[in-house]
A tleap script that builds the chain and sets N, CA, C and O, in Angstrom:
source leaprc.protein.ff14SB
mol = sequence {
  NMET SER GLN PHE THR GLU PRO ILE SER LEU
  GLU ILE SER PRO GLU SER LEU SER GLN GLY
  GLU LEU ALA ILE ARG GLN GLU ILE ALA ILE
  GLN LEU TYR SER ARG GLU ILE PHE THR PHE
  GLY GLN ALA ARG ARG LEU ALA ASN LEU SER
  VAL TRP GLU PHE GLN GLN LEU LEU ALA GLN
  HIE LYS ILE PRO ARG HIE TYR SER GLU ILE
  GLU LEU ALA GLU ASP ILE GLU SER ILE LYS
  THR GLY VAL TRP GLN CSER
}
set mol.1.N position { 91.768 -53.115 2.967 }
set mol.1.CA position { 92.086 -54.508 2.772 }
set mol.1.C position { 93.176 -54.620 1.717 }
set mol.1.O position { 93.474 -53.660 1.007 }
set mol.2.N position { 93.747 -55.772 1.629 }
set mol.2.CA position { 94.898 -55.959 0.758 }
set mol.2.C position { 94.505 -55.955 -0.716 }
set mol.2.O position { 93.415 -56.385 -1.093 }
set mol.3.N position { 95.419 -55.461 -1.525 }
set mol.3.CA position { 95.268 -55.531 -2.969 }
set mol.3.C position { 95.982 -56.790 -3.424 }
set mol.3.O position { 97.077 -57.088 -2.948 }
set mol.4.N position { 95.381 -57.525 -4.328 }
set mol.4.CA position { 96.053 -58.727 -4.787 }
set mol.4.C position { 96.104 -58.724 -6.300 }
set mol.4.O position { 95.183 -58.266 -6.976 }
set mol.5.N position { 97.195 -59.241 -6.807 }
set mol.5.CA position { 97.361 -59.353 -8.248 }
set mol.5.C position { 97.511 -60.807 -8.663 }
set mol.5.O position { 97.487 -61.135 -9.849 }
set mol.6.N position { 97.663 -61.661 -7.679 }
set mol.6.CA position { 97.791 -63.094 -7.930 }
set mol.6.C position { 96.422 -63.753 -7.776 }
set mol.6.O position { 95.581 -63.274 -7.015 }
set mol.7.N position { 96.202 -64.842 -8.492 }
set mol.7.CA position { 94.949 -65.585 -8.284 }
set mol.7.C position { 94.887 -66.124 -6.848 }
set mol.7.O position { 95.919 -66.373 -6.225 }
set mol.8.N position { 93.699 -66.294 -6.348 }
set mol.8.CA position { 93.528 -66.884 -5.031 }
set mol.8.C position { 92.782 -68.202 -5.185 }
set mol.8.O position { 92.008 -68.384 -6.125 }
set mol.9.N position { 93.017 -69.100 -4.270 }
set mol.9.CA position { 92.325 -70.390 -4.267 }
set mol.9.C position { 91.394 -70.442 -3.076 }
set mol.9.O position { 91.777 -70.111 -1.954 }
set mol.10.N position { 90.185 -70.855 -3.328 }
set mol.10.CA position { 89.209 -71.038 -2.262 }
set mol.10.C position { 88.778 -72.494 -2.264 }
set mol.10.O position { 88.659 -73.110 -3.324 }
set mol.11.N position { 88.547 -73.037 -1.096 }
set mol.11.CA position { 88.097 -74.417 -0.985 }
set mol.11.C position { 86.660 -74.425 -0.481 }
set mol.11.O position { 86.339 -73.819 0.541 }
set mol.12.N position { 85.805 -75.122 -1.217 }
set mol.12.CA position { 84.401 -75.246 -0.834 }
set mol.12.C position { 84.182 -76.685 -0.395 }
set mol.12.O position { 84.468 -77.625 -1.136 }
set mol.13.N position { 83.677 -76.842 0.801 }
set mol.13.CA position { 83.478 -78.186 1.341 }
set mol.13.C position { 82.328 -78.892 0.620 }
set mol.13.O position { 81.388 -78.242 0.162 }
set mol.14.N position { 82.404 -80.206 0.522 }
set mol.14.CA position { 81.287 -80.955 -0.072 }
set mol.14.C position { 79.974 -80.695 0.667 }
set mol.14.O position { 78.903 -80.687 0.060 }
set mol.15.N position { 80.067 -80.483 1.983 }
set mol.15.CA position { 78.862 -80.193 2.773 }
set mol.15.C position { 78.195 -78.909 2.289 }
set mol.15.O position { 76.979 -78.868 2.106 }
set mol.16.N position { 78.996 -77.856 2.081 }
set mol.16.CA position { 78.433 -76.592 1.594 }
set mol.16.C position { 77.858 -76.754 0.195 }
set mol.16.O position { 76.798 -76.214 -0.119 }
set mol.17.N position { 78.567 -77.501 -0.638 }
set mol.17.CA position { 78.075 -77.727 -1.999 }
set mol.17.C position { 76.707 -78.403 -1.986 }
set mol.17.O position { 75.836 -78.079 -2.793 }
set mol.18.N position { 76.531 -79.337 -1.071 }
set mol.18.CA position { 75.250 -80.050 -1.014 }
set mol.18.C position { 74.145 -79.210 -0.381 }
set mol.18.O position { 72.962 -79.499 -0.561 }
set mol.19.N position { 74.536 -78.154 0.373 }
set mol.19.CA position { 73.534 -77.310 1.039 }
set mol.19.C position { 73.035 -76.171 0.167 }
set mol.19.O position { 72.022 -75.552 0.492 }
set mol.20.N position { 73.712 -75.884 -0.923 }
set mol.20.CA position { 73.215 -74.879 -1.834 }
set mol.20.C position { 73.949 -73.552 -1.807 }
set mol.20.O position { 74.973 -73.393 -1.143 }
set mol.21.N position { 73.392 -72.600 -2.553 }
set mol.21.CA position { 74.043 -71.313 -2.799 }
set mol.21.C position { 74.355 -70.527 -1.532 }
set mol.21.O position { 75.455 -69.990 -1.403 }
set mol.22.N position { 73.427 -70.448 -0.605 }
set mol.22.CA position { 73.655 -69.653 0.604 }
set mol.22.C position { 74.849 -70.187 1.391 }
set mol.22.O position { 75.690 -69.409 1.842 }
set mol.23.N position { 74.930 -71.494 1.558 }
set mol.23.CA position { 76.055 -72.090 2.290 }
set mol.23.C position { 77.371 -71.831 1.559 }
set mol.23.O position { 78.391 -71.571 2.196 }
set mol.24.N position { 77.354 -71.900 0.245 }
set mol.24.CA position { 78.558 -71.647 -0.547 }
set mol.24.C position { 78.988 -70.195 -0.398 }
set mol.24.O position { 80.170 -69.914 -0.201 }
set mol.25.N position { 78.032 -69.265 -0.492 }
set mol.25.CA position { 78.348 -67.845 -0.332 }
set mol.25.C position { 78.938 -67.565 1.045 }
set mol.25.O position { 79.880 -66.783 1.175 }
set mol.26.N position { 78.385 -68.203 2.067 }
set mol.26.CA position { 78.891 -67.995 3.426 }
set mol.26.C position { 80.309 -68.532 3.558 }
set mol.26.O position { 81.159 -67.897 4.182 }
set mol.27.N position { 80.565 -69.686 2.979 }
set mol.27.CA position { 81.913 -70.255 3.070 }
set mol.27.C position { 82.926 -69.378 2.330 }
set mol.27.O position { 84.037 -69.168 2.816 }
set mol.28.N position { 82.549 -68.874 1.171 }
set mol.28.CA position { 83.439 -67.973 0.420 }
set mol.28.C position { 83.668 -66.690 1.214 }
set mol.28.O position { 84.798 -66.209 1.304 }
set mol.29.N position { 82.607 -66.139 1.786 }
set mol.29.CA position { 82.712 -64.909 2.568 }
set mol.29.C position { 83.660 -65.080 3.750 }
set mol.29.O position { 84.480 -64.203 4.024 }
set mol.30.N position { 83.550 -66.202 4.447 }
set mol.30.CA position { 84.423 -66.480 5.589 }
set mol.30.C position { 85.878 -66.521 5.149 }
set mol.30.O position { 86.744 -65.935 5.798 }
set mol.31.N position { 86.146 -67.211 4.049 }
set mol.31.CA position { 87.525 -67.331 3.579 }
set mol.31.C position { 88.094 -65.989 3.134 }
set mol.31.O position { 89.244 -65.674 3.439 }
set mol.32.N position { 87.301 -65.197 2.416 }
set mol.32.CA position { 87.778 -63.891 1.960 }
set mol.32.C position { 88.011 -62.949 3.141 }
set mol.32.O position { 88.957 -62.162 3.132 }
set mol.33.N position { 87.152 -63.029 4.152 }
set mol.33.CA position { 87.327 -62.205 5.339 }
set mol.33.C position { 88.559 -62.639 6.123 }
set mol.33.O position { 89.361 -61.802 6.536 }
set mol.34.N position { 88.709 -63.936 6.329 }
set mol.34.CA position { 89.828 -64.419 7.141 }
set mol.34.C position { 91.179 -64.122 6.492 }
set mol.34.O position { 92.188 -63.996 7.186 }
set mol.35.N position { 91.199 -64.011 5.168 }
set mol.35.CA position { 92.438 -63.662 4.459 }
set mol.35.C position { 92.610 -62.151 4.303 }
set mol.35.O position { 93.562 -61.686 3.677 }
set mol.36.N position { 91.679 -61.396 4.877 }
set mol.36.CA position { 91.684 -59.936 4.821 }
set mol.36.C position { 91.622 -59.403 3.394 }
set mol.36.O position { 92.211 -58.370 3.078 }
set mol.37.N position { 90.904 -60.119 2.543 }
set mol.37.CA position { 90.643 -59.659 1.179 }
set mol.37.C position { 89.353 -58.835 1.173 }
set mol.37.O position { 89.247 -57.838 0.459 }
set mol.38.N position { 88.378 -59.260 1.974 }
set mol.38.CA position { 87.116 -58.540 2.137 }
set mol.38.C position { 87.066 -57.930 3.528 }
set mol.38.O position { 87.600 -58.491 4.485 }
set mol.39.N position { 86.417 -56.774 3.631 }
set mol.39.CA position { 86.119 -56.198 4.937 }
set mol.39.C position { 84.978 -56.995 5.565 }
set mol.39.O position { 84.358 -57.836 4.915 }
set mol.40.N position { 84.719 -56.719 6.819 }
set mol.40.CA position { 83.599 -57.363 7.514 }
set mol.40.C position { 82.298 -57.090 6.760 }
set mol.40.O position { 81.510 -58.004 6.517 }
set mol.41.N position { 82.082 -55.831 6.393 }
set mol.41.CA position { 80.850 -55.464 5.689 }
set mol.41.C position { 80.712 -56.148 4.343 }
set mol.41.O position { 79.633 -56.632 4.003 }
set mol.42.N position { 81.786 -56.195 3.576 }
set mol.42.CA position { 81.747 -56.866 2.280 }
set mol.42.C position { 81.436 -58.348 2.444 }
set mol.42.O position { 80.619 -58.911 1.716 }
set mol.43.N position { 82.098 -58.964 3.407 }
set mol.43.CA position { 81.916 -60.401 3.620 }
set mol.43.C position { 80.508 -60.724 4.109 }
set mol.43.O position { 79.895 -61.686 3.646 }
set mol.44.N position { 80.002 -59.936 5.026 }
set mol.44.CA position { 78.660 -60.244 5.545 }
set mol.44.C position { 77.588 -60.018 4.485 }
set mol.44.O position { 76.577 -60.720 4.462 }
set mol.45.N position { 77.808 -59.027 3.594 }
set mol.45.CA position { 76.844 -58.826 2.510 }
set mol.45.C position { 76.900 -59.991 1.523 }
set mol.45.O position { 75.861 -60.449 1.047 }
set mol.46.N position { 78.102 -60.471 1.214 }
set mol.46.CA position { 78.223 -61.638 0.336 }
set mol.46.C position { 77.522 -62.841 0.960 }
set mol.46.O position { 76.856 -63.612 0.269 }
set mol.47.N position { 77.678 -62.993 2.269 }
set mol.47.CA position { 77.057 -64.109 2.983 }
set mol.47.C position { 75.555 -63.903 3.181 }
set mol.47.O position { 74.844 -64.826 3.580 }
set mol.48.N position { 75.077 -62.688 2.899 }
set mol.48.CA position { 73.668 -62.335 3.052 }
set mol.48.C position { 73.208 -62.502 4.507 }
set mol.48.O position { 72.156 -63.080 4.781 }
set mol.49.N position { 74.024 -61.980 5.426 }
set mol.49.CA position { 73.732 -62.077 6.848 }
set mol.49.C position { 73.769 -60.698 7.493 }
set mol.49.O position { 74.418 -59.780 6.993 }
set mol.50.N position { 73.065 -60.570 8.606 }
set mol.50.CA position { 73.143 -59.334 9.386 }
set mol.50.C position { 74.504 -59.274 10.070 }
set mol.50.O position { 75.261 -60.245 10.064 }
set mol.51.N position { 74.800 -58.132 10.653 }
set mol.51.CA position { 76.049 -57.964 11.394 }
set mol.51.C position { 76.167 -59.045 12.463 }
set mol.51.O position { 77.199 -59.705 12.581 }
set mol.52.N position { 75.108 -59.216 13.232 }
set mol.52.CA position { 75.135 -60.154 14.359 }
set mol.52.C position { 75.237 -61.595 13.866 }
set mol.52.O position { 75.965 -62.399 14.448 }
set mol.53.N position { 74.513 -61.927 12.797 }
set mol.53.CA position { 74.587 -63.290 12.263 }
set mol.53.C position { 75.984 -63.611 11.732 }
set mol.53.O position { 76.489 -64.717 11.926 }
set mol.54.N position { 76.611 -62.628 11.056 }
set mol.54.CA position { 77.941 -62.881 10.521 }
set mol.54.C position { 78.963 -63.006 11.646 }
set mol.54.O position { 79.881 -63.822 11.560 }
set mol.55.N position { 78.812 -62.205 12.697 }
set mol.55.CA position { 79.703 -62.331 13.850 }
set mol.55.C position { 79.581 -63.725 14.468 }
set mol.55.O position { 80.585 -64.323 14.855 }
set mol.56.N position { 78.368 -64.236 14.559 }
set mol.56.CA position { 78.156 -65.588 15.089 }
set mol.56.C position { 78.798 -66.633 14.185 }
set mol.56.O position { 79.401 -67.591 14.670 }
set mol.57.N position { 78.671 -66.453 12.879 }
set mol.57.CA position { 79.275 -67.386 11.929 }
set mol.57.C position { 80.793 -67.398 12.075 }
set mol.57.O position { 81.415 -68.460 12.058 }
set mol.58.N position { 81.388 -66.215 12.218 }
set mol.58.CA position { 82.835 -66.145 12.430 }
set mol.58.C position { 83.226 -66.863 13.726 }
set mol.58.O position { 84.214 -67.597 13.765 }
set mol.59.N position { 82.449 -66.646 14.769 }
set mol.59.CA position { 82.745 -67.292 16.053 }
set mol.59.C position { 82.646 -68.808 15.939 }
set mol.59.O position { 83.469 -69.527 16.505 }
set mol.60.N position { 81.647 -69.299 15.213 }
set mol.60.CA position { 81.486 -70.747 15.029 }
set mol.60.C position { 82.699 -71.357 14.335 }
set mol.60.O position { 83.062 -72.505 14.592 }
set mol.61.N position { 83.320 -70.578 13.456 }
set mol.61.CA position { 84.491 -71.056 12.722 }
set mol.61.C position { 85.805 -70.622 13.375 }
set mol.61.O position { 86.885 -70.826 12.822 }
set mol.62.N position { 85.691 -70.018 14.566 }
set mol.62.CA position { 86.862 -69.570 15.339 }
set mol.62.C position { 87.753 -68.612 14.540 }
set mol.62.O position { 88.980 -68.704 14.568 }
set mol.63.N position { 87.097 -67.699 13.833 }
set mol.63.CA position { 87.806 -66.685 13.057 }
set mol.63.C position { 87.703 -65.373 13.820 }
set mol.63.O position { 86.599 -64.878 14.049 }
set mol.64.N position { 88.843 -64.801 14.220 }
set mol.64.CA position { 88.801 -63.548 14.985 }
set mol.64.C position { 88.325 -62.387 14.119 }
set mol.64.O position { 88.571 -62.337 12.914 }
set mol.65.N position { 87.649 -61.474 14.761 }
set mol.65.CA position { 87.168 -60.269 14.082 }
set mol.65.C position { 88.306 -59.268 14.017 }
set mol.65.O position { 88.914 -58.962 15.043 }
set mol.66.N position { 88.608 -58.749 12.825 }
set mol.66.CA position { 89.572 -57.662 12.710 }
set mol.66.C position { 88.797 -56.410 12.304 }
set mol.66.O position { 87.811 -56.477 11.570 }
set mol.67.N position { 89.259 -55.294 12.789 }
set mol.67.CA position { 88.528 -54.040 12.600 }
set mol.67.C position { 89.548 -52.969 12.271 }
set mol.67.O position { 90.340 -52.568 13.124 }
set mol.68.N position { 89.523 -52.509 11.037 }
set mol.68.CA position { 90.534 -51.563 10.572 }
set mol.68.C position { 90.045 -50.120 10.699 }
set mol.68.O position { 88.875 -49.859 10.978 }
set mol.69.N position { 90.963 -49.209 10.488 }
set mol.69.CA position { 90.609 -47.783 10.471 }
set mol.69.C position { 89.631 -47.488 9.339 }
set mol.69.O position { 88.753 -46.637 9.479 }
set mol.70.N position { 89.779 -48.184 8.230 }
set mol.70.CA position { 88.864 -48.002 7.096 }
set mol.70.C position { 87.452 -48.410 7.497 }
set mol.70.O position { 86.487 -47.708 7.193 }
set mol.71.N position { 87.334 -49.546 8.182 }
set mol.71.CA position { 86.018 -49.993 8.628 }
set mol.71.C position { 85.419 -49.019 9.646 }
set mol.71.O position { 84.215 -48.763 9.626 }
set mol.72.N position { 86.240 -48.488 10.516 }
set mol.72.CA position { 85.772 -47.487 11.470 }
set mol.72.C position { 85.249 -46.262 10.730 }
set mol.72.O position { 84.182 -45.746 11.065 }
set mol.73.N position { 85.986 -45.794 9.731 }
set mol.73.CA position { 85.556 -44.639 8.941 }
set mol.73.C position { 84.246 -44.935 8.218 }
set mol.73.O position { 83.368 -44.075 8.147 }
set mol.74.N position { 84.110 -46.152 7.680 }
set mol.74.CA position { 82.858 -46.543 7.011 }
set mol.74.C position { 81.701 -46.536 8.002 }
set mol.74.O position { 80.610 -46.067 7.681 }
set mol.75.N position { 81.936 -47.057 9.211 }
set mol.75.CA position { 80.888 -47.075 10.230 }
set mol.75.C position { 80.494 -45.667 10.641 }
set mol.75.O position { 79.308 -45.379 10.797 }
set mol.76.N position { 81.463 -44.794 10.816 }
set mol.76.CA position { 81.169 -43.406 11.181 }
set mol.76.C position { 80.354 -42.725 10.088 }
set mol.76.O position { 79.386 -42.023 10.381 }
set mol.77.N position { 80.738 -42.927 8.844 }
set mol.77.CA position { 80.001 -42.339 7.717 }
set mol.77.C position { 78.574 -42.883 7.660 }
set mol.77.O position { 77.632 -42.130 7.412 }
set mol.78.N position { 78.413 -44.180 7.887 }
set mol.78.CA position { 77.080 -44.782 7.890 }
set mol.78.C position { 76.210 -44.172 8.976 }
set mol.78.O position { 75.027 -43.911 8.759 }
set mol.79.N position { 76.796 -43.946 10.140 }
set mol.79.CA position { 76.044 -43.350 11.242 }
set mol.79.C position { 75.653 -41.912 10.903 }
set mol.79.O position { 74.525 -41.493 11.162 }
set mol.80.N position { 76.593 -41.157 10.321 }
set mol.80.CA position { 76.310 -39.758 9.957 }
set mol.80.C position { 75.207 -39.652 8.934 }
set mol.80.O position { 74.357 -38.767 9.025 }
set mol.81.N position { 75.208 -40.550 7.952 }
set mol.81.CA position { 74.209 -40.478 6.877 }
set mol.81.C position { 72.925 -41.202 7.207 }
set mol.81.O position { 71.935 -41.087 6.484 }
set mol.82.N position { 72.938 -41.958 8.312 }
set mol.82.CA position { 71.742 -42.700 8.689 }
set mol.82.C position { 71.526 -43.946 7.865 }
set mol.82.O position { 70.445 -44.533 7.894 }
set mol.83.N position { 72.543 -44.356 7.129 }
set mol.83.CA position { 72.438 -45.560 6.299 }
set mol.83.C position { 73.203 -46.674 7.002 }
set mol.83.O position { 74.319 -47.015 6.610 }
set mol.84.N position { 72.604 -47.228 8.028 }
set mol.84.CA position { 73.263 -48.272 8.801 }
set mol.84.C position { 72.765 -49.617 8.304 }
set mol.84.O position { 71.560 -49.867 8.277 }
set mol.85.N position { 73.688 -50.481 7.912 }
set mol.85.CA position { 73.344 -51.803 7.412 }
set mol.85.C position { 73.251 -52.770 8.583 }
set mol.85.O position { 74.232 -52.981 9.296 }
set mol.86.N position { 72.091 -53.352 8.783 }
set mol.86.CA position { 71.940 -54.317 9.875 }
set mol.86.C position { 72.267 -55.714 9.412 }
set mol.86.O position { 72.195 -56.658 10.199 }
savepdb mol mol.pdb
quit
């Protein structure tokens, strides 16, 4: 993912603010993922969702899934070590 040295701005909707911490974390995770600052795994862990739940959340927000060579390597390593994050 990209390295950044500049501050980033995130927008949190009033709806998420009124729904509490989980909704806020999910909104932040979506924004960081869509800007390619976080990997899929990082974003879904921040959102506290399973792989499938985070994929559904991305689809609901019409955010395409990107899959890098780094993420592929992480997935392969997880499979080899048996530490697969659901």
